[in-house]
MITORKE-226202 format. One record per residue (C-alpha): residue in one letter; chain; y, x, z. Coordinates in Angstrom, 2 decimals. Last residue first. Example, Ala and Ser with C-alpha at 12.3 -4.5 7.8 and 13.67 -1.06 7.14 Angstrom:
BEGIN
+--------+--------+---------+---------+---------+
! residu ! chaine !       v !       u !       w !
+--------+--------+---------+---------+---------+
!      S !      A !   -1.06 !   13.67 !    7.14 !
!      A !      A !   -4.50 !   12.30 !    7.80 !
+--------+--------+---------+---------+---------+
//
This chain:
BEGIN
+--------+--------+---------+---------+---------+
! residu ! chaine !       v !       u !       w !
+--------+--------+---------+---------+---------+
!      K !      A !   37.72 !   41.07 !   -7.71 !
!      L !      A !   40.99 !   42.48 !   -6.42 !
!      R !      A !   41.09 !   40.19 !   -3.40 !
!      K !      A !   37.63 !   41.30 !   -2.27 !
!      M !      A !   38.62 !   44.96 !   -2.57 !
!      A !      A !   41.74 !   44.35 !   -0.47 !
!      E !      A !   39.56 !   42.75 !    2.21 !
!      K !      A !   37.35 !   45.86 !    2.16 !
!      K !      A !   40.46 !   48.02 !    2.51 !
!      L !      A !   41.58 !   46.03 !    5.56 !
!      A !      A !   38.14 !   46.35 !    7.17 !
!      I !      A !   38.17 !   50.10 !    6.57 !
!      K !      A !   41.60 !   50.35 !    8.20 !
!      E !      A !   40.33 !   48.50 !   11.26 !
!      D !      A !   37.26 !   50.75 !   11.44 !
!      I !      A !   39.52 !   53.82 !   11.27 !
!      K !      A !   41.54 !   52.50 !   14.19 !
!      S !      A !   38.39 !   51.83 !   16.24 !
!      C !      A !   36.75 !   55.19 !   15.54 !
!      D !      A !   37.14 !   56.90 !   18.95 !
!      K !      A !   35.82 !   60.47 !   18.93 !
!      K !      A !   32.27 !   61.77 !   19.31 !
!      S !      A !   32.72 !   64.76 !   16.95 !
!      L !      A !   29.98 !   63.35 !   14.74 !
!      L !      A !   31.42 !   59.86 !   15.01 !
!      A !      A !   34.87 !   61.11 !   14.04 !
!      R !      A !   33.44 !   62.91 !   11.01 !
!      C !      A !   31.59 !   59.76 !    9.96 !
!      R !      A !   34.74 !   57.69 !   10.38 !
!      K !      A !   36.73 !   60.12 !    8.28 !
!      L !      A !   34.08 !   59.91 !    5.57 !
!      E !      A !   34.31 !   56.11 !    5.67 !
!      L !      A !   38.07 !   56.33 !    5.30 !
!      D !      A !   37.78 !   58.59 !    2.27 !
!      T !      A !   35.30 !   56.19 !    0.65 !
!      L !      A !   37.65 !   53.26 !    1.24 !
!      Q !      A !   40.55 !   55.17 !   -0.29 !
!      R !      A !   38.43 !   55.99 !   -3.33 !
!      K !      A !   37.42 !   52.34 !   -3.71 !
!      V !      A !   41.07 !   51.23 !   -3.36 !
!      K !      A !   42.04 !   53.58 !   -6.19 !
!      E !      A !   39.17 !   52.33 !   -8.34 !
!      R !      A !   40.31 !   48.73 !   -7.93 !
!      R !      A !   43.88 !   49.65 !   -8.85 !
!      A !      A !   42.63 !   51.42 !  -11.98 !
!      A !      A !   40.52 !   48.41 !  -12.95 !
!      D !      A !   43.45 !   46.04 !  -13.19 !
!      F !      A !   44.26 !   43.22 !  -10.81 !
!      E !      A !   47.54 !   44.58 !   -9.49 !
!      G !      A !   49.02 !   44.81 !  -12.98 !
!      G !      A !   52.49 !   43.69 !  -11.96 !
!      E !      A !   52.18 !   40.58 !  -14.14 !
!      I !      A !   49.00 !   39.59 !  -12.31 !
!      L !      A !   50.46 !   40.28 !   -8.89 !
!      E !      A !   53.68 !   38.44 !   -9.68 !
!      L !      A !   51.72 !   35.46 !  -10.97 !
!      K !      A !   49.64 !   35.37 !   -7.80 !
!      Q !      A !   52.82 !   35.41 !   -5.71 !
!      E !      A !   54.27 !   32.55 !   -7.76 !
!      L !      A !   51.02 !   30.60 !   -7.27 !
!      I !      A !   51.27 !   31.08 !   -3.50 !
!      M !      A !   54.91 !   29.91 !   -3.46 !
!      K !      A !   54.03 !   26.82 !   -5.51 !
!      K !      A !   51.22 !   25.97 !   -3.09 !
!      N !      A !   53.62 !   26.24 !   -0.17 !
!      K !      A !   56.18 !   24.07 !   -1.95 !
!      V !      A !   53.48 !   21.45 !   -2.64 !
!      A !      A !   52.41 !   21.49 !    1.02 !
!      D !      A !   56.03 !   21.19 !    2.16 !
!      I !      A !   56.55 !   18.20 !   -0.14 !
!      Y !      A !   53.41 !   16.56 !    1.31 !
!      Y !      A !   54.68 !   17.05 !    4.85 !
!      K !      A !   58.04 !   15.62 !    3.85 !
!      L !      A !   56.28 !   12.59 !    2.33 !
!      E !      A !   54.33 !   12.02 !    5.54 !
!      S !      A !   57.52 !   12.41 !    7.59 !
!      I !      A !   59.29 !    9.80 !    5.45 !
!      D !      A !   56.42 !    7.33 !    5.64 !
!      A !      A !   56.09 !    7.79 !    9.41 !
!      K !      A !   59.83 !    7.45 !    9.92 !
!      S !      A !   59.74 !    4.01 !    8.39 !
!      A !      A !   61.76 !    3.30 !    5.27 !
!      K !      A !   65.54 !    3.09 !    5.33 !
!      E !      A !   65.68 !    2.02 !    1.69 !
!      A !      A !   68.15 !    4.82 !    1.01 !
!      R !      A !   65.94 !    7.28 !    2.93 !
!      L !      A !   62.92 !    6.16 !    0.95 !
!      E !      A !   64.83 !    6.50 !   -2.32 !
!      G !      A !   65.98 !   10.01 !   -1.41 !
!      L !      A !   62.39 !   10.96 !   -0.58 !
!      K !      A !   61.25 !    9.56 !   -3.92 !
!      E !      A !   63.82 !   11.67 !   -5.73 !
!      D !      A !   62.65 !   14.75 !   -3.80 !
!      L !      A !   59.06 !   13.90 !   -4.73 !
!      K !      A !   59.96 !   13.60 !   -8.39 !
!      V !      A !   61.74 !   16.98 !   -8.38 !
!      L !      A !   58.82 !   18.56 !   -6.50 !
!      K !      A !   56.34 !   17.20 !   -9.06 !
!      E !      A !   58.35 !   18.69 !  -11.91 !
!      S !      A !   58.31 !   22.06 !  -10.15 !
!      L !      A !   54.58 !   21.73 !   -9.49 !
!      M !      A !   53.90 !   21.03 !  -13.17 !
!      E !      A !   55.93 !   24.03 !  -14.24 !
!      L !      A !   54.14 !   26.22 !  -11.71 !
!      Q !      A !   50.80 !   25.02 !  -13.06 !
!      H !      A !   51.84 !   25.93 !  -16.61 !
!      R !      A !   53.07 !   29.35 !  -15.47 !
!      L !      A !   49.76 !   29.91 !  -13.66 !
!      K !      A !   47.76 !   29.02 !  -16.74 !
!      T !      A !   49.90 !   31.31 !  -18.89 !
!      A !      A !   49.43 !   34.18 !  -16.40 !
!      K !      A !   45.66 !   33.70 !  -16.22 !
!      E !      A !   45.43 !   33.68 !  -20.01 !
!      E !      A !   47.47 !   36.87 !  -20.20 !
!      D !      A !   45.32 !   38.53 !  -17.50 !
!      T !      A !   42.18 !   37.74 !  -19.46 !
!      L !      A !   39.92 !   34.95 !  -18.30 !
!      K !      A !   36.25 !   35.35 !  -17.38 !
!      T !      A !   33.97 !   32.64 !  -18.69 !
!      Y !      A !   32.60 !   30.03 !  -16.29 !
!      A !      A !   34.56 !   27.00 !  -17.50 !
!      E !      A !   33.63 !   27.98 !  -21.03 !
!      L !      A !   30.04 !   26.93 !  -20.29 !
!      A !      A !   31.06 !   23.31 !  -19.70 !
!      Q !      A !   33.13 !   23.33 !  -22.87 !
!      T !      A !   30.14 !   24.69 !  -24.79 !
!      Q !      A !   27.96 !   21.87 !  -23.43 !
!      E !      A !   30.55 !   19.22 !  -24.30 !
!      E !      A !   30.75 !   20.53 !  -27.88 !
!      A !      A !   26.96 !   20.56 !  -28.26 !
!      S !      A !   26.80 !   16.90 !  -27.28 !
!      K !      A !   25.48 !   15.83 !  -23.92 !
!      E !      A !   22.58 !   13.39 !  -23.87 !
!      P !      A !   23.06 !   10.25 !  -21.82 !
!      R !      A !   20.82 !    9.77 !  -18.77 !
!      K !      A !   18.75 !    6.57 !  -19.02 !
!      D !      A !   15.35 !    8.26 !  -18.86 !
!      L !      A !   16.05 !   10.80 !  -16.17 !
!      Y !      A !   18.17 !    9.28 !  -13.43 !
!      L !      A !   17.50 !    5.53 !  -13.45 !
!      E !      A !   14.10 !    5.52 !  -15.10 !
!      R !      A !   12.87 !    8.34 !  -12.90 !
!      L !      A !   14.29 !    6.62 !   -9.83 !
!      N !      A !   12.53 !    3.37 !  -10.68 !
!      K !      A !    9.20 !    5.17 !  -11.22 !
!      L !      A !    9.57 !    6.99 !   -7.92 !
!      K !      A !   10.30 !    3.74 !   -6.13 !
!      E !      A !    7.22 !    2.13 !   -7.69 !
!      E !      A !    5.04 !    5.14 !   -6.83 !
!      F !      A !    6.25 !    5.03 !   -3.23 !
!      K !      A !    5.60 !    1.32 !   -2.93 !
!      K !      A !    2.13 !    1.79 !   -4.43 !
!      D !      A !    1.38 !    4.74 !   -2.16 !
!      I !      A !    2.43 !    2.77 !    0.91 !
!      M !      A !    0.00 !    0.00 !    0.00 !
+--------+--------+---------+---------+---------+
//
């Protein structure tokens, strides 16, 4: 009895999820794969500029809406919620501007990555020397952690 119920449910699920699923066209499949391709610095910069444009337009509209709410004497909760949202958009815009500066400044190139790798190797050698001479390594460990974070950001 349980097996029949289970088999029936399984059959229904197969029909629902496997048999009736629409086939994707070749164009849709290539678009899905393009989402995972690595972008060049120029493409990243153009994308960021486009997003910054959109955020600027959004900020203008939000400021207009805030003026309208103040003119209508809306509730303080609505106004504070909109102010919070405006601050979040401004923060996002600031982050995107910083990313754009880094990309345009060449901070993401291979030479920068190699420089950080060399610095990290030097710091690890210093730590080994300090361990051998039985000295405190806490400051060196902090610097190593910072360099590892820098490596993660550059990837």
